[in-house]
LODO-188298 format. One record per residue (C-alpha): x, y, z. Coordinates in steps of 0.5 Angstrom, whole numbers, plus 500, padded with zeros to 3 digits. Layout:
<sites>
[site [X Y Z]]
...
</sites>
This chain:
<sites>
[site [472 487 545]]
[site [473 494 547]]
[site [475 492 555]]
[site [481 487 552]]
[site [484 493 549]]
[site [483 498 554]]
[site [486 493 559]]
[site [492 491 556]]
[site [495 495 550]]
[site [491 502 553]]
[site [496 506 550]]
[site [496 503 543]]
[site [489 505 541]]
[site [485 510 538]]
[site [476 508 539]]
[site [472 511 534]]
[site [477 513 530]]
[site [477 516 522]]
[site [479 512 518]]
[site [482 519 513]]
[site [487 520 518]]
[site [490 514 515]]
[site [490 513 508]]
[site [493 516 503]]
[site [485 518 499]]
[site [484 523 506]]
[site [478 518 505]]
[site [474 513 511]]
[site [470 513 516]]
[site [471 510 524]]
[site [474 504 525]]
[site [472 502 532]]
[site [478 501 533]]
[site [485 504 531]]
[site [491 499 534]]
[site [498 501 534]]
[site [503 494 536]]
[site [509 496 538]]
[site [512 489 537]]
[site [510 483 533]]
[site [508 479 540]]
[site [502 485 541]]
[site [499 483 532]]
[site [500 475 534]]
[site [496 477 541]]
[site [491 481 538]]
[site [489 476 532]]
[site [489 470 536]]
[site [483 475 541]]
[site [480 477 534]]
[site [478 470 531]]
[site [477 466 538]]
[site [471 472 539]]
[site [469 473 532]]
[site [471 479 532]]
[site [474 482 524]]
[site [481 486 523]]
[site [484 488 518]]
[site [491 489 517]]
[site [493 496 515]]
[site [500 499 513]]
[site [501 506 511]]
[site [494 506 510]]
[site [496 508 500]]
[site [492 503 498]]
[site [486 503 500]]
[site [480 507 501]]
[site [475 505 506]]
[site [468 506 506]]
[site [465 513 509]]
[site [461 509 512]]
[site [468 505 516]]
[site [470 499 519]]
[site [466 495 525]]
[site [472 491 529]]
[site [479 493 529]]
[site [484 496 524]]
[site [492 494 526]]
[site [496 499 524]]
[site [504 496 522]]
[site [508 502 522]]
[site [514 505 525]]
[site [515 500 532]]
[site [516 495 527]]
[site [521 498 522]]
[site [527 495 525]]
[site [534 494 521]]
[site [539 490 519]]
[site [545 489 514]]
[site [549 483 512]]
[site [553 484 506]]
[site [549 485 502]]
[site [542 483 505]]
[site [537 488 508]]
[site [532 485 513]]
[site [526 490 515]]
[site [519 490 520]]
[site [515 491 515]]
[site [513 497 518]]
[site [519 501 515]]
[site [517 506 509]]
[site [520 505 503]]
[site [523 510 502]]
[site [525 509 508]]
[site [530 503 505]]
[site [531 505 499]]
[site [535 511 503]]
[site [539 506 509]]
[site [540 503 501]]
[site [543 508 497]]
[site [548 509 504]]
[site [551 503 504]]
[site [552 504 496]]
[site [546 498 495]]
[site [543 498 488]]
[site [537 496 486]]
[site [533 499 490]]
[site [533 505 487]]
[site [525 503 483]]
[site [522 504 491]]
[site [525 510 493]]
[site [518 516 492]]
[site [513 509 494]]
[site [510 511 499]]
[site [507 506 503]]
[site [510 501 508]]
[site [515 494 506]]
[site [509 490 508]]
[site [505 494 503]]
[site [510 492 498]]
[site [510 485 498]]
[site [503 483 500]]
[site [503 487 492]]
[site [509 487 489]]
[site [509 494 488]]
[site [514 497 483]]
[site [516 501 478]]
[site [521 504 473]]
[site [523 497 470]]
[site [524 494 478]]
[site [519 490 482]]
[site [520 488 489]]
[site [521 481 486]]
[site [526 483 484]]
[site [529 483 490]]
[site [526 479 495]]
[site [529 473 499]]
[site [523 472 505]]
[site [519 473 509]]
[site [518 472 516]]
[site [510 471 516]]
[site [504 470 522]]
[site [499 465 519]]
[site [494 462 523]]
[site [496 462 529]]
[site [504 461 526]]
[site [510 466 524]]
[site [514 461 519]]
[site [518 463 514]]
[site [517 465 507]]
[site [521 464 500]]
[site [517 464 494]]
[site [511 468 495]]
[site [508 466 489]]
[site [509 474 486]]
[site [505 476 478]]
[site [503 483 477]]
[site [501 487 484]]
[site [500 480 486]]
[site [502 476 492]]
[site [500 469 494]]
[site [499 475 501]]
[site [491 476 503]]
[site [487 477 509]]
[site [490 470 512]]
[site [497 472 512]]
[site [500 478 516]]
[site [507 480 513]]
[site [513 481 520]]
[site [519 483 516]]
[site [523 480 510]]
[site [530 481 507]]
[site [532 484 501]]
[site [537 481 496]]
[site [541 488 493]]
[site [548 490 489]]
[site [554 492 491]]
[site [554 500 488]]
[site [557 506 486]]
[site [553 512 491]]
[site [553 518 486]]
[site [549 514 480]]
[site [545 510 486]]
[site [542 518 488]]
[site [543 520 481]]
[site [538 514 479]]
[site [534 515 485]]
[site [534 523 483]]
[site [531 523 476]]
[site [525 517 480]]
[site [523 523 484]]
[site [523 527 479]]
[site [520 524 475]]
[site [514 522 480]]
[site [514 530 482]]
[site [514 532 474]]
[site [508 526 472]]
[site [504 525 478]]
[site [498 529 483]]
[site [503 528 489]]
[site [500 535 492]]
[site [492 533 492]]
[site [491 526 497]]
[site [491 521 491]]
[site [491 513 493]]
[site [496 512 487]]
[site [495 508 480]]
[site [488 506 482]]
[site [488 501 475]]
[site [492 495 474]]
[site [496 496 467]]
[site [492 492 462]]
[site [495 488 456]]
[site [499 492 452]]
[site [497 499 454]]
[site [497 504 459]]
[site [490 504 464]]
[site [492 513 464]]
[site [492 513 456]]
[site [486 510 455]]
[site [483 514 460]]
[site [485 521 458]]
[site [484 517 450]]
[site [476 517 452]]
[site [478 524 454]]
[site [476 523 461]]
[site [480 529 464]]
[site [479 533 470]]
[site [472 529 470]]
[site [470 530 476]]
[site [464 526 481]]
[site [463 531 488]]
[site [470 532 490]]
[site [473 526 487]]
[site [478 527 480]]
[site [481 524 475]]
[site [489 528 476]]
[site [490 531 468]]
[site [496 530 471]]
[site [496 523 470]]
[site [490 520 468]]
[site [491 513 472]]
[site [490 517 478]]
[site [484 520 483]]
[site [485 525 486]]
[site [481 527 493]]
[site [480 535 491]]
[site [478 537 498]]
[site [472 533 501]]
[site [469 527 496]]
[site [467 521 500]]
[site [469 515 499]]
[site [462 513 494]]
[site [464 518 490]]
[site [471 514 488]]
[site [467 509 487]]
[site [462 512 483]]
[site [467 514 478]]
[site [471 508 479]]
[site [465 505 475]]
[site [464 511 470]]
[site [471 509 468]]
[site [470 503 468]]
[site [465 504 463]]
[site [467 509 458]]
[site [474 505 457]]
[site [470 498 456]]
[site [465 502 451]]
[site [470 505 447]]
[site [475 501 447]]
[site [473 494 450]]
[site [479 494 455]]
[site [476 492 462]]
[site [481 496 467]]
[site [481 492 473]]
[site [482 495 480]]
[site [489 496 484]]
[site [487 499 490]]
[site [483 495 497]]
[site [476 497 498]]
[site [474 496 506]]
[site [468 497 508]]
</sites>
């Protein structure tokens, strides 16, 4: 496996790369190979190689919704980032590569006086990741602006106009790779768009533990309730296992206080789920992806 990458992509690989360097949680053991594609054909080529040789692979963006095992990942991590982040404007439609940061996309929309993506300003992930999980905040979701996506599936690149979006979910799983997407916005007033983005940014700073490594909301919102509220009412604010701690600023977040392991986080998640289930008979479902 290593020989293939060294011969074909010598400048685009990191060997035995600690995944803590590529996740917002700052947690995770080494991946055998971390691959940084420069163009879409690189992604197609590497996935084809992995499939033909029965090598495990997993595609990530900015690693903001991801917890990687302390043992790392045996196989290839394909990190779609800034090299796959081209952006084009056609009227009030924006087409962008899946590696673009949502915050950069929101700023581009602002620059062109386009409204509808303000909610995404401050969400730390990439467009590809946001589409996979129908990311959202403050009443907005990706599905609200989605038009289509170019997706790699079974070796073929096809355009999808419907991804069966639901709450923090789409039809995208490990067998699909989002390469680019088109979104449609509305013409708006620059100052009003900027004001809304500033308001959302302030809300985030005031309500989320942005000064600690974290992976965003750990749990999906239960029906007619809020995970953070239930966790707080279960007196779990500041509850700690190893270096993993329930944030007192927002109890829906688990923070890495400096030396948390993936096992610490998993143990804390299970403890929270048990306590909330026992106290309120609510089963909290995780939003983050665990990779081992």
